N, C-alpha and C positions, 0 to 999 in steps of 0.2 A: 215234335215229341210230345207223348203223352202223359199227363201227369193225375192222380187221382184227385177227384172233386173231393173228397173230404179235407184234403191238405189245402188244396184253395180255399175252399171255404174257411177252415180255421185261421189261416194266414189272412184273410179279408176283417174277420171279426178281430184277430189281436192289433192290425192295423188301427181300426176303429178306437180301438181301448185305449190306442196308446202305446202297447209293446210292440213296436217295430223288430227288438233284438231279439226275439224268443221265436221261434216259429218250430213248428213239429216235424219239417223237413229241413235240412242243412245245405244248398246245394255249394259245390267247392268253386273257388275262385273261376273266376268267368271274364272273360276279355271281348272287344267289339272283333266282332266276325268281319267286319268290312274292313280291318287293318292286316288283316292276315288270315291263311288257311286254319280250321282246328281250333279256333280262338288265339292262335299268337300273333303280336304284330312285330313288323318290322321296323326296328326304329336306327336313326343313322346319327348317332353322337357326332358334336360338332369338335373337331379334332381329328376324326376317325381317319384311316389310312384306308384311302381306296386306290388299288394297283400300283402300292407302292409309295405314293403322294398322300401330302396332308392336304383335305378339305379347305381347313384353315392356318393361317399363321401364328393366331391367336391362343393364349392359354384359355383356358375354361374358367370361367366367374369362381372364386370362391365363396365361400359360404359366412357372411358377414352378419347372420341375423342374431347373433347373442348379444350385437352392442345396444340392440334397441329393446333387449326382452331384460325383463325383473331380474333377470340371475346377472346383469352386470352392475355389480357395487362401486360403487367409488372407492379409491383407496383410501380416502380421508375417514368414510364410515367403517371401514377396515378396523384402520387405526383406532377409531372412536370405540369399537365393540371392543379391540384389544385389552383396551384402557380399562373398560369396564369390567372385564374378566378379568384383569388384572387385579382390579379392589375388590372382586369380587370372592378371589383367590387368598387376596392379602387379608380380609374380614374373617374367613373362614381358620386363615392360619392363626391369626390373633386368639380368636376363641378356642381353638385346639391349645394352643398353649397355655391358655387361661386353666383350663381342664386338667392338665397336667398338674399332678401337684408336686409341692416344690418340698426339697429335703430340709431338714432341721437343723442344719448346721448352720450354724451362726454367721453372719457376713462381717468381711476382715474390716478394719479401718480406714476409709475413701476409698472402699469399692478393692480393694487389694485381696488376691488368693495366694496361697501357700504357690510353691515351683512345681508341686507334685502333678503329676498327669488328673485330668479331672476324670475320673470314674464313677459319678452317680448317675445312675440311669435315665433318670428326670430328665437330667440338664443333656445328656449324650442326644438325647430321645427329641430333645427340643432343636438341638444345633442342627442334627440330621435333616427334621423337618426344614429348618428356614433353609438351608444350604439347597434341600431341593427345589422349594421356591425360588429361587433366588437364581438355581442354575434352568431351571425349565422356562422362567421367561427370560432370563437374557439372551437364549438360543431364540426364542421368538421374535423379540425387538433385533436383533441383529438380521433376522431374515428379511424381517418387516425393513431394513435397513438399506439389506443389498437387493429387493424389488423396487427401493424407491429410486435408489441409484440408476438401477438398469432403467424402469422407464423411464426417469428425467432426462437419460441421455438417449435412449431409443426406445421411444414410446412407440411409434409408427410402425417398427420393425417386430416388437413385440406382438400389437395389433393383429397383423399379419401371418405371422408365425402360429394365433390363437385361430385365425378365420383357415388354414391351411390344414390344421390340428381339425378343426371340426369337420371339412369338406371331406377328408381322409376316412375319418371316423362315419361319415354318412354314407360315401361310397362302400367301405367294407360291408355295414348293414346291409345296403342294397345288393351285394354278391350274394352274402349269408341267404336271405332272401329269395333270392333267383334260383340257387341251387336248390333250397328246402322245396320253392315250387315244382322244378322238375320233377326232385323227386318222390313229390305227392301226383304230379300226373303218371309217373311212369305208374305208381303204383293203383291207381281209379283206371289205367288202360287196361286193367286184366281181364272188366267187364268186358270188353270189346271183342274177347275172343268167344265164338259161338259154340253153344254146350251140341252137344252129342247127346241122344237124338236133341233136336230144335223144333218141339211139337209145335209153341207158341207159335216161332214165327213161321214156321209149313202151315198153319190154321191161318195165318194171317194172309199169307200169299194165296193160298187156295180160294179165302174170301174176298181179297180185293185186289190180287192181282200183285200185289209188293208187300215187303215186311218192313217193319221199323227201326232202326238202328239202337243201339241198346245206351239208354240215358244215363251219362255221366255227369250230371248237375253241374256241368260246367255253363250253361247257359240260365236264365232264370226264364220261369214259363212267362206264357202271355198272359197279361192282367184282364181279368174278367172285366167288361162292360156293367155297366150299371146296371140294367135290364137283368142280366143273368145273376150278377151280387141278390137284386130283390127275391129272385127268385129263389135262390140257392137259399138265404135267410129265411125266407117266409116257408119253406120245405124242410128246413133244421128245426123253426121254432114247432111244425106241426109235428115232427118227430119227436122234441122233447116233449110238446105236452101229452103226446098219447103216452110214453114212457113213464112220467108218473103216473097218469090214471090207470095203466096198465101193469107196469112190472114194476111201481115203486108203492103198494097200497099201505105200507106203513113208512110214513114219513118221519121226522124227529122233532119232538115237540115243540122245539124252540124254531124249527124250519119251518112252519106252516103258513107264513106269510111269504108270497112268493110273485113276481110278474116275468109275466113270456114277453120281451120283443126283441126286435133284431135279431132272431137266432139265438139268442141265449136266453136262461133262465136266471133270474136275480133273487135269491134268499135273503130277506132283512128280518136280521136280530136287532128289536130295538135297543139303543143304547149302547150298542158294540160294534155291529160289522155289518158291510154289505159284501156277499161274494156272486161272483157270476161264472157260470156252467155252461158249458154246450157240450152237445152230442151229435152225431152225427149216423144213428142208426136208432131205432127205439128198441132193439133189441140188445141187453145189457151185457150178452155174451162177445156180440159183434163190437160193439162200440163202448168204449166207458164214459164218463165223464169228465170231461177236459177244463184244467182250470182257464179262466179269460181274464180276471182281475180281481183284485180285493180293494173295499173301500171303509173306512172306520168310519164310525158317528159319535165317536166320543171327542174333546176337544181338551188339549191340542191335538188337532188330527197329525198325525205320524205322516211320514213321507218316504214311503219304500222307492226306495235307489234302484239304480238300475241296474247295480254289480249285487243285489240282496233277490231283485226279482226273480231270477231265474234258480234260486235255491227258494225260493219262497213257492215258486209253482210244480217244482219238481216234490216237494213235501206234502201237497196238498194233494197232487195227480196220486202219490202213492197212496197215501191215506182214503181218498176216493174210491183207487183200484181194489182196496184189501178190504174196507168196511162198508163202502157205498156211502151215501150222505151222512149218515150218523161220522161216519169216519172225517168227510168235511168236517161237518161243525165241532166234532172234541178238537180238530187240530185248532181250526181257528179260533174256537170259545178259548182253550187255555193260552193260545196266543198272543188275546188279548189281556186274557187276568194278567199273563205273566210281565206283558208290556204297561200296564198299569201298574203295577208295583216298580219298573224300573224307571216308569214317568216318574214317581212319585219319588224315587230314591235321587234321580235327576236332580229335581226341583231342590229337596234337602237339600244335596251340596252348592248349591246354587246359590241358596238362601245361606248357609252357612258362610260363604265367603262374600257375600255381599252384605244386607241391612242387618242379617240375623248372625252377626260375627260373634265368638265365642258365647252363643245362647242354645244352641242346639248340641245332642250327641247323639250322631246315629249309628244305628246296625243293621247289618242283612245279613240273617240264615235263612236262605234256599229261599224260600216262598213267603217271607214275613220278615216284611220289613219296621222298625222299632225307631221312632224318634220321641227322644225327651229334651223335654222344655224345662226352662230356667233350672239350668244347670249351675248356675252361681248363689241360688240359692240354698239354704241350709232346710236340714229338717228332711221328712219323704219325699222322695222322687216319684214325680207323675211324667207320664211319657203317654205317646200315641202309638197303636199297634195297628198297622196294615198289613193283610196278608190275604192268601187263597184257600177257602173253606173247601174240605170235601163236598159239605150242600146234604149230607145225613141229618135229618131231621127238621130239615129247613120246610120241607111241604107236607102236604099229606101224600098216602101211601099210594095215588092212584098217577100221581107225576110222578116223572122219572127224577132220580138222582144225576145232579149235575154241580160242578165245582161253581164258586161265585166267592167275591169278593168280600172282606168284610172288614172292618175298623170299629176298635175298642180303645175306650178312653182308660185308662188309670190314676184316679184321682188321689194321690198322697198312700202310693203303694196297693190301693183296692180298686177292683175293677167299680166301676160307675156302671150296673146293670139296667137303671132306670131311665139315662140321658143315650138319645140316640143323636150319635155323631156321624158326619163322613157318610152320609147314606145316599148323596150323589154322585155317583162316578160316571156322571156324563160328562161334566166339566172337571178334568182334574186339576185343581188347586191348591196345592199342601200348603200354601201360606195363609188361604183364607180358613183353612181348616183350623191350622193352628191358633190364629186370631179367636175363630168361633169357640175354641177348648179353652184358652186364655182367658175370653170373655167370661165363658161360665165359671172356671176355676176362682175367678176375681170375688165375683157375684158370690158365690158359697162361702169365700173366706171372710169377707165383707159381711157378709148375713150372720156367720158366725160369732164375728165382732159386735155386731149391734145386739144381738141377743145376752152376750156376756156384759155388756153396758148396761142392759134393761133390768137385769136380773139384780143390779145395785142399787142403792137406795141413793136415788136422784133427783131433784126437787124439780118440779117444770118451770118454776122462774128460773131457775138458774142455768139448766142446758134441756136444748130440744135435738133430739136423736131422730134423723129421718134417712131413709135407706132405698136409693133409688137404683134402681135394677132397670139396666137397659141391655140386652143380648142382642139387638138387631145391630145391622150392619153399619158401622161408622159408629157405634153405644159406645158407652166407656161406663159399667157403676160404678157407684161412689157412696160412699157415706159422709153428711152431713149433719156436722153439728154445730147448732146455732147459739150462739150467746146472747142474752139481752145488752140489751144496749146499755142499760146502768151499769155491765160487770166488764163491759168490752170496750173500753172506749177507742181503740184501736183495730183489734181483728175480733170480731162479731160473728164471723162464719172460718170455721174449717172444715176443710175437707179430705177425708183418707180417701188415697185410692191407691192402686197396685200397676205399674208400670207394663205394658203388654208383652213387651218383647223378652224383660230380664228377669221380671215378677217380683222386682222391689219395691216397696212402700214407698206412695209419692203422697204426700202433705203440702197442701197450698192454705192461706199463703206463705212466700218463703221468708217469714220473718227470722228473726235471731233466733228466740227459743223455739221455732219449729226447725228450722236447719239444723241444730244443736240435737234436740230428738231425732229427726230423719235420721241423721249422722251415724248414729248410736245404733240405731236397728237397721241400717245397712246392713253391719257388719252380722248381727244376727237377726234375721227376720223373724225368729219364733219371741224376741223381746216384745215385741209389740201384742200386749196384751189389755183387757179392760180396765187393768189394774194401772198400768204403765201412761193408758190413754187418759184416765183421769186424773192424772200427774199433771201431763201436758195440757189441757185443760183448765186447772188451777195455776198453771205455769203462763199461759196466755193470758187468764186474766191481770196477773200479778205485772205481764208487760204492758198489759195495757196502761192501768195506773201508771204503769213506769215512762210510758213512751210520753202521756198527758204530764206526768209531773215534771221530767225533765226538759221538755218545751217552757214550763212555766216557772222552771228554774228552782226546783224542790231538791233537796239533797238525800240521798238513800244512806241512812245510817246504820241500819243492821238488815240481815234477811238469813233466815235459817229457816230448819224443820223441825226438828225434833225440839230444840231449845225451846222453843217459842211455844210449842203445844203444852209443854211440862210446864213453864211458864203462866201460860193462864186456862190451865186445866180445871182452875175453881169456877171461871166464868164459862169456858166452852172446850169439850174434846174431839170435835170432829176437823178442825181445821188442818188443812195441809201445808199452806205456806203462808209464814206472816213477813210481812217487809215493813219496815217502819223509816218515817220521812221527817224531814225538816223543811219549812213552808222557806221560799227564796226572798228570806231579808237578811239584813245585818247579824253576823254572829252575836255583835255585842248588845242586840235588841231584845235579841230572841232569848225567852228563859233557859239557861242549861238545864239539860237532864230531863228534857222533855220532848215528845216527841209525837206524829199522827203516825197511829198503825193500821193496817188493810189485813184482815186475816178470810182466805178463801177455803171452799172446798166446793163439793156440789150438793151439799142440803142448805149451804149461806155464805153470803158475803158480808163481813161487817168491818166498820169504820170504829177506832178507837182511838181516846187520846191517853198515854202512858206516860207513866214514870219513868227514866232511863236512870242506871245506874250500872257499878261496874260486875256485878255477879248477880242482878235479879232485874224482871221486868214487871213493874206491877201496871196493871191497865185501871186505871181512875174514872175513865166514863165511856158508854159505848153511845156517840151523838148520832150517829147517821146508822140505824142496823136496816140488812134490807132494804136497800131505795129500789122503786119498782123503775123509777126514768130517771136518767141525767137530763135535765134538760139543758146545760150547759158546761158538761163534764166537770172537773174538778172545782168550778168555782163554785159552788152549792157548797162544797165540802170545805173549801178555803175563808166564805163566810161565814160558815157555822165555826170553822173553829176559832177563826179569828175572834168572833164575837166571846167565846171561852177565853183566851187570852187579854182581853182588851183592861180587864183592870191590872193585871200584873205590868202591861208595856206603860200603863198610866201612871202607876206608882214608880217607875222608874226613870219617868218624865222629870221628875221632881227636882229642881237646883236651887239651893242654897242662896244663891248670887241672885237670884228673882223674887223677888217679893210678891206674894200675889194671896188672893183670896178666892177659895172656891166653894162656889155655890150650888148648893145639890137640889134634886128634885125628891117629891117624896117617892116618886116611884122612878126610878130610872131605869128605862133600857137602854142601853149602849146604842145598838145598832140604830135605833130612831131616835133619839134626842141626845144621851149624853152630860154630862157635866160641864158647868158655866162656870170662868173663870175671870176675876178681875185682875189684871196687871195694869204696871206703870210703864207707861211709852219710855220715858228714859231709861230704864231699867233694859228695855230691852234693844235701844238703838246707842247707848253707851259702850264706846271700845276706848282702849287703851290711849290710841293718837288722836281722835277726832273729840271734839264737843257735840253733844248730844244737839241735834235740831231741834227748835222748841217751836215746830209747829201743832205740836199736838197738846191737849188738854188729858191729866191722869186724872183715875185712871182709864185706861180701855177695856172694853167687856167683850172677850172670845168665848164662846159660846157654838154648841154643834157638836161636832164629832159623832155627824151620821157617817156609817158604814157603805161606803159605794160600792155597789156588787159586782160592778163591771172590772173594777181593779182593787189593790191592796190597798187604796186612799179611805184617807176619813176626812170628810167635808166640815170644813169650821167657818165660823162665820163673826168677824171682826168688827163692833160697833167704835168709834173716833169721833171725838167731839174736838174740833177744829179751833183754833187759835185765829182770834178778828184778822181779818188781812191775809190769810196762809193758806197758800195752793190757792191761790186766785185763779191763772192760766187754766188749771184742772178742773176746777168748780164753773167756771167759764162755757169750759168743751163740756160738761155733765149738763151744764144747762138747754144745750140744743140738740147733743147726741148722746146716745146711751153707751155704755162702754159695760159688756156683758163680765159679772161678778162685781161692778163698782156700782152702787147708789147714792144718792141723797137721801139721808135721813127728813123727817120733817123739821125737826130743829135746827137744820143746816150740817147736820154732820155726816158724815159717810159710814156706810156701810160695806165693807168688803168682804167676800169670798172667796175662800185658798183652801187647799188642800194640805194635808201632811200624809207622810208614809207611813207604814207600820213600825214601830221601833224609831224613827224620827222623831226627836226634840221637837215639841210643840210650840216652844219660844221660838226656834230656829227659823220655824217655818214662818212664825207671824211676824218676827225682822226681814225677812227676806218680802214679804207680803208691803210692809212699811217703807222699806227701801226702793219697792219699785214702786209706790206710790210718786216718793219725790223724783226719779227718774221720770213718771210720766208728765209731772208737773214740768219738768225742765225739758221736754221734748216740746209740749204744747206751746212753750214762750219762743223755742226756735221757730217752731215752723209757724208761728203766726204773721204770715205776710200774703201780699195779694196775689201771688203765684205761684201759691204753693198749697198743696192739700193734707190733709193732714187726720188718718182715722186710728183709732186707736183699739185697738181688738181685746184688750185685756188688762191682765197685770204682768204678762210676761211677753208683747210682742207690740208693735205700734207700725203703720203703713204710710210713707210721706209720698204724695206724688209732687212733681215738678216737671220743670221744661214741658217738651211736648209727648205727652203722653210716654212719660218715664215716670218708674214707681222704684222703689226701694221697701223691704221689709224687715223691721230689726227686729229679731227675737232676744228677750234677756233670758238671763240664767238664772232658772228660780230654784236650783241648791249651786250653793257658792262652790259646794267639791268635786261633784261630777258631772253638771253639764256645761258649758261654756256658751256665750253668745255668739249669734250668728247673725247674717246679713243674706236676705235674697233679694236679687235684681231681678227687674220686668223691664221690657223684654230682655231674657237673659242675653239674647243672640249679638242686639244691636245698642243696649245700655254702654253710655261710653265708662260709665264707673267698673265693668267688666273685667278692667285689665289691673285695677288696684282693689278688687274685691277682697281679698285675702289681707291685702296690710290694712285695711280698716276693719277688719273683723279682730285682728290682732291689736287694733288699738283700743278695739269696741271689749277688750277682756283684760285690759291691763288694770284698772283698779272700777274701785265702784262711779267715779266722777270723770269716766272718760267717755258716756254717753254724750253729754253735749261738744264735746273737743270731736268727736266721731262726725256727727251730723253737721259741725264747723267745716270740718275738712269737704265736708259732702257736697255741701253748698259753695267753696270757695275753689275744687278743681274740673266744678262741671264745664266751665267754658272753656277753659286748658285742656281738659278731656277729647270737647266738643271739638273746638280747633284741630288737634289732633287728627283726630277722624277724619275731617276733611280732606287734610293733606295727604294722608294715605291714600284717600280715593282718588287722588287727581291723576290726570297722565303726564307722563314726561317723567321727571327728576320726583322719585318719592324719599321721603324720608322714612326711616327706620329709628322707630318710638322702643328704648328701653326703660325698664321702671326698675328704681330702685328702695321707693318708698312712696308715700300717699306724694308726698311735696320735693321729691328727689326723681328727675327725668333727666335723660340725654335722648337727645335728636341726631341719628347720624345719617349724611348723605353719603352714598356710595357712588363714586362718581369720578369723574378728572377734573378739579382733587378732591381728595376725600377728605370732609368736613365735619365738623360735632360741635354741637353747642351743647352746654349742661342748663337744665333748668331747677330749683332749687325756692325754695318757699319756707320762711321762719312767722312762726305766730308770733303777737305783738298783743299785749294786752291795753286796752283804752277806756278806763274805768272798770265796768263791770263786763266788760264785752273783748269781746278777739277778734283780731283782725290780722288776715294773711297776706304778709308781705313776698313778693317776687323778685328773683333775680334772673336776670338772663344772660349768658356768656357765653364765648367760645372756650370750647372742651379744652384741654392741657392734656398732652401726651405725653407716654414715657420717652418713647422715640424721636427720633429728628422731626423737626416742626417741619408739617406740610407748608409746601411754597405755593402760593398764589400769585394771581397777576396784579398787573399794579391797577386795574381798574374793578378788579375784585378787591382789592384792601381798600381802596378807594371809599367804594360804595357799604363797604363796611364799616371804614371810620365814620361817612358821615351818618349811617344809621345810630351808631351808637350816641355820636354828638347830639343829633337831632331826633332822640325816638319818637317825639310826638306827643299827644295829649296823654295825662295820666301815666306820664312816664319821668324817670328821672334819669339823667345821663351819669355815668361813674366813667366817660372816657372809653373804657374798654368792655362794658357792662352797663347794663341799664336796672334801675329799680320799676318795679309797678306794682300797683294791686289788684285786685280779682279781674276789673274788668278789661285792664290794659295790657294784662298778658296775652291774652288772645287773639288782639289787636298786634301786638309786637311782632308774634310768632309769623302770623301768618306777610307783613310786611317781610319779615326777615326770609322767608319762605320766596318771595317774590324774586328778592333779591339774587336770591342763589340758584335758582333755576333761569336767570340770565348769565350763569359764570361756570357753571357744572354741568360736565356733559357725561352720563350715564355711560358706565363703561360696560352695562350687561343689561339684560331686560329685567325692565319693572316688575319688580312682585308685587302682587296683588294681596293686601293682607286684609282677612276677614276675620271681621271679631267674632266668628262661631270658631274660631281656632284657640281662643280664650274663654269659651263658655260653651257650657252642653246644655240641656233641655232640663226643665223644670227648673228651671233656677239655679244651678249647682254649677258654677263657675271654677275653671281651672284656677292653678297657682300662679301668682304672680313670676315673672320674670326676672331675677336679680340680676342686676352686674355690678361686676366687683371692680 
């Protein structure tokens, strides 16, 4: 059978372009001719009847493909979806019930209602909705229960029933398809009828000697060979070229760029599309342009689906047949323009569902798309408009008019004419366009804010304004307000920006004042003006001072805006905010009614000393006007303010019980020298219950009073003349080593340096220094041994070395009411005294004479604690040591039998020395007595009666001294190891459990 070459060529070109579904000629259904005549096949199914008998006695297979398909959903998944649906309907029902208004009829007591019929429409509607919901879902769950019971009892039968149903439905579809095929075949067989007269058949018979049968399209044409295809495509290319040059003299302006290859012509419009057309004859009257393929040249590139391609092909062929190449360009160009708008709309809704939720408002009117951004921001609206322009007035008169895409930006309701946005239609990215527009919008708002601030009178020393504009990708414009370090100890840079998506003002850093200000402008973005920003800067200055002041313990007494401005009107009228502070000193020593004030504005910042009262504020002195820099924060302010109050503090320190004489210099500068006092040591050290120690000659000289600028302390110097033979141990120590703050004068006296707090009584500080001298002399006397090392580090601490590289450091209390004495052990993890450190500190803080007692207990317990540590480290039976006090211990052996021993010490006075007597005995228990073996009992009795050297027998106990207690417990431990069998694995006792790093030990375990 013959077929037209043009149809074969077009089919070949479309197969190369990937369009195998569309063809210019669509043949009918064919069949393999080898299976039967005229394309019909003879099929003998299984189970068919041949001569009255079945070929097979088995049933045909059923269709069970549904079991592995995605449509087969488990019953559990169905129940889960039913539960989700029920919950969704219930939530919707609750919302509907809440929206129905309730009548104003008052509720009855305890929920009772009258016996009359309910006639309220709202109540009846609610009841109807509830009953409808319960009835619907009750039926559904009942059906689910029935299906569940049925499938549980006969699940395989149900599956076979579904297989049978699918098989019958498939065969029914095949039967209908066969009937339709036979019908179509009969319709197409009409062409088999020979026409009268058959001139074409007669001419074929006369020329060839035979004639061909009519083509029904049931058989596919024979495919062309590669050589034939090449020749045909070359011929079509030549025909297309001739047609363009001869019959298409006026090509569309935008289709002047084209290429010819593979029998097709590819017209290219940059940035829009490429379309492939083909023709089979150079004469337009004989063959029109046929559509082959269409490709888009912008991103994201759309994919033409198989369902849309036939429709698109028909439209392009119709436009080309009607208007030629101009019609083809107009259709493809308008298709691209509309698709761009549709793609932008799709991206807009995708952004609205994702990152830009509740930040966009989208409207589409024909070929115009409007996207409004910053929808939650007050004031004028701003939006981006995307659409299709007619093209009139876009080009000169010599160019044809063609529609184009446009993008316009409306800023605060007005068209931004001189700003080009959205010119790139090659890459469709609405998010990038919105970010670019918002970046420009933010820069414009910040620039307006900067111009408003510069229009005000601002001192360069108070505020520096810098606008940083960044319109590049990833950039963000912001306004930087820099405060000099002299006025912003906490926040020195304030950054003002705008959030890209929401359009809300964003300020950094996130301090308390800035957060509060940001919360206020979030409700009304138009509230951020140069005036409000100036107030924020002043508040940040105050916040910086407040941050430093609170760290130093200052107390804020007053803060206001208008009241202070009126009160200070005679001094200045440009302050916006004033805060008044009291330094961190005891309230009884700071003069009442006085404070340090700090006033701020963008013109100046000043410090004042003010006098407060209930109804007015009066500034007495401006002592720190406009500082250029704070080298140490508020420390400079504190030092200068303290120098102003030093005379008031000294006058309040006078006590009638202490006789003194003041010596003044001719020119006194308090911060450098200060006054000088002569006072009797007997007046300073006299107490009601103790006698005055007579180791100092009266009077003593207290001079100094130099203010230390690192802290609120005054440094004093005390000169003491000693009585002969007094403080010998301390003086002997000073002859060999130096003590910071204590020196020996030329006349044999002592020169002591001590400090006093602001507001503290000078006499109390001197009394503490004198008592510290007595304590240091006692420590030097007690540590005067061959195996001891004593290092005095000052009036408030002493360090003693003993044993093998063991050290104890004692810190004395320098203020009787606020600071307690403490003990530090080195090394903190292996020092045997770590277990009684807390008890030693408690003993040290009992009274003024407890230092000697503490040191005596320290040395008396050393060998005992060392021996206990060794016993705990041995293998086998290990004792558990419980501490009650520095002289009260219990050693517990956990085994068979459980036995415990108590160790107690008693301090005895031997002349002017103290000695510690130890007692070791078996511990008494509240419960039944522990039975021990006869051998164990005899061994203990022998130990009690013959304890050894330095020990005294007490029949069932023993008494010994410091040297003998360690030997005694070692002998006792050896006896216990022979008779006690451990009942559980021995626990490793590590001293690190009772001590921490850096010399801070844990509390002592107290046993009741």
